[in-house]
C-alpha positions as CSV (number, residue, x, y, z in Angstrom):
1,M,9.7,-51.2,3.1
2,A,10.2,-50.8,-0.5
3,R,8.7,-47.7,-2.3
4,K,5.5,-48.3,-4.5
5,P,6.6,-47.3,-8.1
6,P,4.5,-44.4,-9.6
7,T,1.8,-45.5,-11.9
8,A,1.8,-44.8,-15.6
9,G,-0.9,-42.3,-15.4
10,A,0.8,-40.2,-12.6
11,S,4.1,-40.1,-14.7
12,V,2.0,-39.1,-17.8
13,D,0.3,-36.3,-15.9
14,A,3.7,-35.0,-14.6
15,T,5.1,-35.1,-18.0
16,C,2.1,-33.3,-19.5
17,S,2.2,-30.5,-16.9
18,H,5.9,-30.0,-17.5
19,L,5.4,-29.8,-21.2
20,H,2.6,-27.1,-20.6
21,A,4.6,-25.2,-18.0
22,A,7.5,-24.6,-20.2
23,P,5.7,-22.6,-22.9
24,A,3.8,-20.8,-20.3
25,T,7.2,-19.7,-18.7
26,E,8.6,-18.6,-21.8
27,E,5.6,-16.5,-22.6
28,I,5.5,-14.8,-19.3
29,L,9.3,-14.3,-19.5
30,E,9.0,-12.7,-22.9
31,Q,6.3,-10.2,-21.3
32,V,8.7,-9.3,-18.4
33,L,11.5,-8.5,-20.9
34,A,9.2,-6.1,-22.8
35,L,7.9,-4.5,-19.5
36,A,11.6,-3.7,-18.8
37,K,12.5,-2.2,-22.0
38,H,14.8,0.8,-22.0
39,D,13.3,4.3,-22.2
40,C,9.7,3.0,-21.8
41,P,7.1,4.0,-19.1
42,W,7.0,1.6,-16.4
43,D,3.6,-0.3,-16.4
44,A,2.9,-1.1,-12.8
45,S,-0.7,-2.8,-13.4
46,E,1.0,-5.1,-16.0
47,W,3.7,-6.2,-13.6
48,L,1.0,-7.0,-11.1
49,R,-0.9,-8.9,-13.7
50,L,2.3,-11.0,-14.7
51,R,2.9,-11.8,-11.2
52,E,-0.7,-12.9,-10.5
53,K,-0.6,-15.0,-13.7
54,A,2.6,-16.7,-12.5
55,W,1.1,-17.4,-9.2
56,A,-2.1,-18.8,-10.6
57,A,0.2,-21.1,-12.9
58,D,2.6,-22.0,-10.1
59,L,5.3,-20.8,-12.1
60,H,7.6,-19.6,-9.2
61,S,10.6,-19.7,-11.2
62,V,9.4,-16.3,-12.9
63,L,9.1,-14.3,-9.7
64,P,12.8,-13.7,-9.6
65,A,12.7,-12.4,-13.1
66,L,9.7,-10.0,-12.2
67,L,11.8,-8.7,-9.3
68,D,14.7,-8.3,-11.6
69,S,12.9,-6.5,-14.0
70,A,11.8,-3.8,-11.3
71,Q,15.4,-3.5,-10.2
72,K,16.8,-3.1,-13.7
73,T,14.4,-0.1,-14.2
74,S,15.5,1.5,-11.2
75,Q,19.2,1.1,-11.9
76,Q,18.5,2.4,-15.5
77,A,16.7,5.5,-14.2
78,M,19.5,6.4,-11.8
79,Q,22.0,5.8,-14.6
80,D,20.0,8.0,-17.0
81,E,19.2,10.4,-14.2
82,Y,15.5,10.5,-15.2
83,Y,12.7,8.3,-15.7
84,R,9.5,8.5,-17.7
85,L,5.8,8.5,-16.3
86,S,4.5,8.6,-19.9
87,Q,5.7,8.9,-23.4
88,H,5.5,12.8,-23.1
89,R,6.4,13.2,-19.4
90,K,9.5,12.3,-17.5
91,V,11.0,13.2,-14.2
92,D,14.4,14.7,-13.6
93,L,15.6,12.3,-10.9
94,N,19.0,14.1,-10.6
95,S,17.5,17.1,-8.9
96,F,16.5,14.9,-6.0
97,R,19.9,13.1,-5.6
98,H,23.3,14.2,-4.4
99,A,26.1,13.6,-6.7
100,S,28.3,12.9,-3.7
101,P,26.3,10.7,-1.2
102,S,26.9,11.9,2.3
103,Y,27.0,8.8,4.7
104,R,28.6,8.0,8.0
105,W,29.3,5.0,10.2
106,L,28.3,5.4,13.8
107,C,29.0,3.5,16.9
108,K,28.9,4.3,20.5
109,K,32.3,5.8,20.4
110,T,31.7,8.2,17.6
111,R,31.6,11.9,18.4
112,L,28.4,13.8,18.3
113,F,27.2,17.3,18.4
114,R,26.7,18.7,21.8
115,S,23.2,18.3,23.3
116,M,20.8,21.0,23.0
117,P,17.0,21.4,24.3
118,V,14.1,20.7,22.0
119,M,12.0,23.6,20.6
120,A,9.2,24.4,22.9
121,S,7.0,24.8,19.7
122,A,7.8,21.2,18.8
123,Q,6.7,19.7,21.9
124,S,3.2,18.3,22.0
125,P,0.6,19.8,24.5
126,Q,-0.6,16.2,25.1
127,G,2.8,15.3,26.6
128,P,5.5,12.9,25.3
129,P,4.6,10.8,22.3
130,P,3.5,7.4,22.7
131,L,5.0,4.3,21.0
132,I,3.1,3.8,17.7
133,F,2.9,0.4,16.1
134,S,2.1,0.2,12.4
135,P,1.4,-2.7,9.9
136,L,3.2,-0.9,7.1
137,E,6.7,-1.0,5.8
138,E,9.1,1.4,7.1
139,L,9.8,3.2,3.7
140,E,6.0,3.4,3.0
141,L,5.4,4.9,6.6
142,G,8.3,7.5,6.0
143,C,6.8,8.5,2.8
144,K,3.6,9.1,4.4
145,L,5.2,11.1,7.2
146,V,7.0,13.3,4.9
147,G,4.0,13.9,2.9
148,K,2.1,14.7,5.9
149,L,4.5,17.1,7.3
150,A,5.3,18.8,3.9
151,G,3.0,21.5,4.8
152,S,4.9,22.6,7.8
153,S,8.3,22.9,6.2
154,V,7.9,26.6,5.7
155,G,10.7,28.5,7.8
156,P,14.3,28.1,8.7
157,A,16.1,24.8,8.2
158,A,16.4,24.3,12.0
159,S,12.4,24.2,12.2
160,R,11.8,21.9,9.4
161,P,10.5,18.5,10.1
162,I,13.2,15.7,10.2
163,V,12.2,12.1,9.3
164,V,14.6,9.3,9.9
165,V,13.7,5.7,8.9
166,S,15.7,2.7,10.1
167,S,15.7,-0.7,8.3
168,E,17.2,-4.0,9.5
169,V,19.0,-5.7,6.7
170,S,20.3,-9.2,6.8
171,Q,20.8,-10.4,3.1
172,F,24.2,-9.5,1.3
173,C,25.7,-11.0,-1.8
174,S,28.6,-13.3,-1.6
175,D,31.1,-10.4,-1.7
176,S,29.5,-9.0,1.5
177,F,29.5,-5.5,0.1
178,R,26.0,-5.4,-1.7
179,L,22.4,-6.2,-0.5
180,D,20.8,-9.2,-2.0
181,G,17.1,-8.3,-2.6
182,H,16.2,-11.7,-4.1
183,R,16.3,-14.3,-1.1
184,Q,13.3,-13.0,0.9
185,G,11.1,-11.7,-1.9
186,S,9.7,-8.4,-3.1
187,R,8.4,-7.3,0.4
188,S,11.8,-7.8,2.2
189,P,13.6,-4.6,3.4
190,E,16.6,-5.4,1.1
191,A,14.4,-5.6,-1.9
192,S,12.6,-2.4,-1.0
193,L,15.7,-0.5,-0.6
194,L,17.3,-1.6,-3.8
195,I,14.2,-1.1,-6.0
196,R,12.5,1.9,-4.4
197,T,15.5,4.1,-3.4
198,D,19.0,5.1,-4.5
199,L,20.6,3.5,-1.3
200,E,22.8,1.3,-3.4
201,H,24.8,4.3,-4.5
202,F,25.4,5.2,-0.8
203,L,26.2,1.6,0.2
204,A,28.7,1.4,-2.7
205,R,30.5,4.6,-1.7
206,A,30.4,3.3,2.0
207,A,31.9,0.0,1.3
208,K,34.5,1.4,-1.1
209,G,35.7,3.7,1.9
210,L,36.2,0.6,4.3
211,A,39.0,-0.9,1.9
212,S,39.3,-4.5,3.3
213,T,36.3,-4.5,5.9
214,A,33.1,-5.7,4.6
215,P,30.0,-3.4,5.8
216,V,28.3,-6.9,7.0
217,E,31.2,-7.1,9.6
218,L,30.6,-3.7,11.0
219,L,26.6,-4.0,11.0
220,T,26.5,-7.6,12.7
221,A,29.4,-7.1,15.2
222,S,28.3,-8.5,18.7
223,S,30.6,-6.3,20.9
224,D,30.8,-2.9,19.3
225,P,28.2,-2.8,16.4
226,Y,27.9,0.0,13.8
227,V,25.0,1.7,12.1
228,L,25.3,3.3,8.5
229,I,23.5,6.6,8.4
230,C,22.7,7.8,4.7
231,R,21.6,11.3,4.3
232,D,18.7,12.5,2.0
233,V,18.2,9.2,0.3
234,A,15.8,9.6,-2.7
235,V,12.7,7.5,-2.7
236,F,11.2,7.4,-6.1
237,R,9.0,4.4,-6.3
238,G,6.0,2.8,-4.5
239,P,5.6,-0.6,-2.7
240,S,5.5,-4.0,-4.3
241,Q,1.7,-4.4,-3.7
242,D,1.2,-1.5,-6.0
243,G,3.7,-2.9,-8.8
244,F,6.5,-0.5,-7.8
245,P,5.1,2.6,-9.6
246,F,7.3,5.6,-10.1
247,F,6.5,8.7,-8.1
248,S,5.5,11.8,-10.1
249,K,7.7,13.7,-7.2
250,P,10.4,11.7,-5.4
251,L,10.9,12.2,-1.5
252,N,13.9,12.6,0.5
253,F,14.6,11.4,4.1
254,D,17.4,10.0,6.1
255,V,17.9,6.1,6.3
256,V,19.8,4.3,9.0
257,L,20.9,0.8,8.2
258,R,21.4,-1.8,10.9
259,A,21.5,-5.6,11.3
260,Q,20.8,-8.2,13.7
261,E,23.6,-9.9,15.6
262,V,24.9,-13.0,14.1
263,Q,24.3,-15.3,17.1
264,T,21.5,-15.0,19.6
265,K,21.1,-16.9,22.8
266,T,17.4,-17.7,24.0
267,T,15.8,-19.2,27.0
268,S,12.1,-20.6,27.4
269,T,9.8,-20.4,30.2
270,A,7.1,-23.0,31.1
271,G,4.5,-20.7,29.5
272,S,6.3,-20.4,26.1
273,L,7.1,-16.7,26.8
274,E,10.6,-16.4,25.7
275,L,13.0,-14.1,27.6
276,C,16.1,-13.3,25.7
277,S,18.2,-11.1,28.1
278,E,21.3,-11.0,25.8
279,G,19.3,-10.6,22.6
280,S,17.4,-7.7,24.1
281,I,20.6,-6.1,25.2
282,S,22.2,-6.3,21.6
283,L,18.9,-5.0,20.0
284,L,18.5,-2.1,22.5
285,E,22.2,-1.1,21.8
286,R,21.4,-0.8,18.0
287,L,18.1,1.0,18.7
288,K,20.1,3.6,20.8
289,L,22.5,4.1,17.9
290,V,19.5,4.8,15.5
291,A,18.1,7.4,18.1
292,L,21.5,9.0,18.5
293,A,21.8,9.2,14.7
294,A,18.4,11.0,14.4
295,L,19.2,13.3,17.2
296,D,22.5,14.1,15.7
297,R,21.0,15.1,12.5
298,A,18.6,17.6,14.2
299,R,21.5,19.0,16.3
300,E,23.5,19.4,13.2
301,D,20.7,21.3,11.4
302,A,20.3,23.5,14.2
303,A,24.0,24.2,14.5
304,S,24.1,25.2,10.8
305,A,21.2,27.5,11.3
306,S,22.8,29.0,14.4
307,A,20.0,28.1,16.7
308,T,20.1,27.3,20.3
309,E,17.3,24.7,20.1
310,M,16.6,21.8,17.7
311,Q,13.6,20.5,16.0
312,A,12.3,17.1,17.5
313,P,13.0,14.6,14.8
314,H,10.4,11.7,13.8
315,V,11.8,8.1,13.9
316,V,10.5,5.2,12.3
317,L,11.9,1.8,13.3
318,G,11.5,-1.2,10.7
319,I,11.3,-4.5,12.8
320,R,10.0,-7.7,11.1
321,L,8.3,-9.6,13.9
322,Q,9.4,-13.2,12.6
323,D,12.9,-12.2,13.4
324,Y,12.8,-11.8,17.2
325,P,10.5,-13.3,20.0
326,L,7.9,-10.9,21.0
327,E,8.9,-10.6,24.7
328,L,12.4,-9.6,23.5
329,L,11.1,-7.0,21.3
330,A,8.7,-5.7,24.0
331,K,11.4,-5.5,26.4
332,A,13.8,-3.5,24.2
333,L,11.2,-1.1,22.8
334,Q,10.1,-0.3,26.4
335,E,13.5,0.8,27.4
336,W,14.2,2.6,24.2
337,H,10.9,4.5,24.5
338,R,11.7,5.4,28.1
339,I,15.1,6.7,27.5
340,F,14.5,8.9,24.3
341,V,10.7,9.6,24.7
342,G,11.1,13.3,25.3
343,Q,13.4,14.1,22.3
344,F,11.3,13.0,19.5
345,A,8.1,14.2,18.0
346,S,7.1,10.7,17.0
347,M,8.4,7.2,17.6
348,V,6.9,4.5,15.4
349,V,7.5,0.8,14.8
350,A,6.7,-0.3,11.2
351,A,6.3,-4.2,11.3
352,G,5.7,-4.7,7.6
353,C,2.9,-7.0,8.1
354,S,2.3,-9.5,5.3
355,G,-1.1,-11.0,6.5
356,S,-3.5,-11.4,9.1
357,R,-1.4,-13.6,11.4
358,D,1.4,-10.8,11.3
359,V,-1.3,-8.2,12.2
360,A,-2.3,-10.5,15.3
361,Q,1.2,-10.6,16.4
362,L,1.6,-6.9,16.0
363,R,-1.3,-6.4,18.2
364,V,0.0,-8.7,20.8
365,L,3.3,-6.9,20.8
366,E,1.5,-3.6,21.2
367,E,-0.1,-4.9,24.4
368,L,3.1,-6.3,25.8
369,A,5.2,-3.1,25.1
370,S,2.5,-0.9,26.7
371,F,2.1,-3.1,29.8
372,G,2.6,-1.1,32.7
373,N,3.0,2.2,31.0
374,R,0.5,4.6,29.2
375,P,-1.4,2.9,26.5
376,S,0.3,3.3,23.1
377,Q,-1.7,4.6,20.2
378,S,-3.7,2.0,18.4
379,L,-3.4,0.8,14.8
380,D,-6.8,2.2,13.8
381,V,-5.9,5.7,15.1
382,L,-2.5,5.7,13.1
383,A,-4.5,4.6,10.0
384,R,-6.9,7.3,10.3
385,D,-4.2,10.2,11.0
386,L,-1.8,9.0,8.0
387,H,-4.8,8.0,5.7
388,D,-3.4,4.5,5.7
389,P,-4.9,1.7,3.3
390,G,-2.5,-0.8,4.7
391,S,-5.3,-2.5,6.7
392,Q,-6.6,-3.8,3.3
393,C,-3.1,-4.6,1.7
394,P,-3.0,-8.3,1.1
395,R,0.2,-10.4,1.6
396,D,2.1,-11.6,-1.5
397,G,0.0,-14.4,-2.6
398,D,-2.7,-13.8,-0.1
399,T,-6.0,-12.1,-1.1
400,S,-7.4,-12.0,2.5
401,P,-7.7,-8.5,3.8
402,I,-5.5,-7.6,6.8
403,S,-8.6,-6.1,8.7
404,S,-10.0,-9.6,9.1
405,C,-8.3,-10.0,12.4
406,S,-9.2,-6.5,13.8
407,S,-11.6,-8.1,16.5
408,L,-8.6,-10.0,18.1
409,G,-8.4,-9.2,21.8
410,A,-4.5,-8.9,22.6
411,A,-5.2,-8.2,26.3
412,E,-7.0,-11.8,26.6
413,V,-4.2,-13.4,24.6
414,C,-1.5,-12.0,27.0
415,R,-3.6,-12.8,30.2
416,G,-4.1,-16.3,28.9
417,L,-0.5,-16.9,28.3
418,K,0.6,-15.6,31.9
419,A,-2.2,-17.7,33.3
420,V,-0.7,-20.8,31.7
421,A,2.8,-20.0,32.8
422,L,1.8,-19.4,36.4
423,A,-0.1,-22.8,36.5
424,M,2.6,-24.7,34.9
425,A,5.2,-23.0,37.4
426,E,3.0,-24.0,40.3
427,S,2.7,-27.6,39.2
428,Q,6.5,-28.0,39.1
429,Q,6.9,-26.8,42.6
430,G,8.5,-29.3,45.1
431,K,9.8,-31.4,42.1
432,E,13.4,-32.1,41.4
433,T,14.5,-30.3,38.0
434,R,17.7,-30.7,36.2
435,P,19.2,-27.3,34.9
436,I,18.6,-26.8,31.1
437,S,21.6,-25.6,29.4
438,T,20.8,-22.4,27.1
439,P,20.3,-23.5,23.5
440,V,21.9,-21.4,20.8
441,V,20.0,-20.4,17.7
442,R,21.7,-19.6,14.8
443,R,20.3,-17.5,12.0
444,K,19.9,-18.9,8.4
445,S,22.4,-18.0,6.1
446,S,24.2,-15.9,8.5
447,P,27.4,-14.1,7.1
448,I,30.8,-15.3,8.9
449,I,31.7,-12.5,11.3
450,C,35.2,-11.5,11.5
451,A,37.1,-9.8,14.4
452,L,37.1,-6.2,14.0
453,P,40.7,-4.7,13.9
454,T,41.5,-1.5,16.0
455,P,40.5,1.4,14.0
456,V,43.6,3.3,12.5
457,R,43.8,6.8,11.3
458,G,43.2,6.1,7.7
459,R,40.1,4.0,8.4
460,Q,38.7,6.4,10.7
461,K,38.8,9.0,7.9
462,A,37.0,6.5,5.7
463,L,34.2,5.8,8.2
464,T,33.4,9.8,8.1
465,Q,33.9,10.4,4.4
466,G,31.5,13.0,3.2
467,W,30.5,14.1,6.8
468,P,31.2,17.3,8.6
469,R,33.9,17.3,11.1
470,R,33.0,17.0,14.9
471,S,34.8,19.0,17.4
472,T,32.7,18.4,20.3
473,S,32.9,16.1,23.1
474,L,32.2,12.5,23.2
475,I,28.6,11.3,23.8
476,S,28.1,7.8,25.0
477,A,25.1,5.7,23.6
478,R,24.6,4.3,27.0
479,R,23.7,7.5,28.7
């Protein structure tokens, strides 16, 4: 059937809208360029106003320029080693950064410090910490933890609180060496790390030490994955929903980069509850490496202070719910919590929720992960303890408050899904069924993974550049 040609009125309207959009785009772009002018204080409220203006006018082509302006000011601040909060006040960023970034590539074969018991004073009288679920982003939650624990940092280095934040990255530039913070928007882990921290400096040094091997190949390896540990990363800007404001005092904590395996095999049951055994094992293996990295940092601090006991660290896992099936996440998190629960002061999952739908999924995941175990701490308790305003943070482009789904009953949702699965399974009994082959789901824009060569002496030295030498025995990540 032939397509009906557009009417004259429709073409005129489209032409008029295009003519009106071009001057509006140029006007906003000029204001964006003025916002990122060199040696001028950053105006977070103006950045938010320009973003709202672009959304209201459907000028989505302006959003990458807004993100570029924030990233450009962060790079300029690191280059100048300072940034201005006002015309008469500036912050010396160099005092919070290391001239030679300390990083380390860690896999299950890496030599770690010997095991040591946790300080008795660091153990909670209520017992092992539960698995906590938060709608905040991992960097935001790490900043809140550091701020909350700052008052207890008096004493020797071995007794100071240790906060380790892990982010999962998937978007790299075409050279496979640098993070790409533009593909997934301002709330993506890549954009947050590039704009809010000096992690780009760590990643550049780590990639340079690998010679011909790209970091993405180590992070996304299926058989023997690596994680990248970055020590004392400086966080000097706030989140995107606040306009990326500069902090009056930067914060420091360790960041562990990990990546999802390139290929994940999944199977579906009759009740739409996805069971992904292979993907769960791959995720659990990476989560174990994150836990070992945090414990190794605590043991190193204790050894440097000649202590016989280590301080229990705090670990924050950044996981986006849309990247994994909920059953896979629940299974991996349950096992991860069971293995390491007695060695951490707190274990938090930061989902980075961007709307009410993500919060609803987080509550279902919380119910699934705590099924059969002691109940995990609720979102409301976490928000009260950390003074968390995240329940009122809207999604990019969504003005509805997150707290609108606070009445959702996750237990009822889980019971309903299980009842549906049981009913459909009973209805299929006695019928001949053909076996269904396991489908293969490939991630969008996944990097091409190369076979990892056997490490040689020169490369092994590059993997531990800027890190103290280890002379202790080998500790496996599968213990």
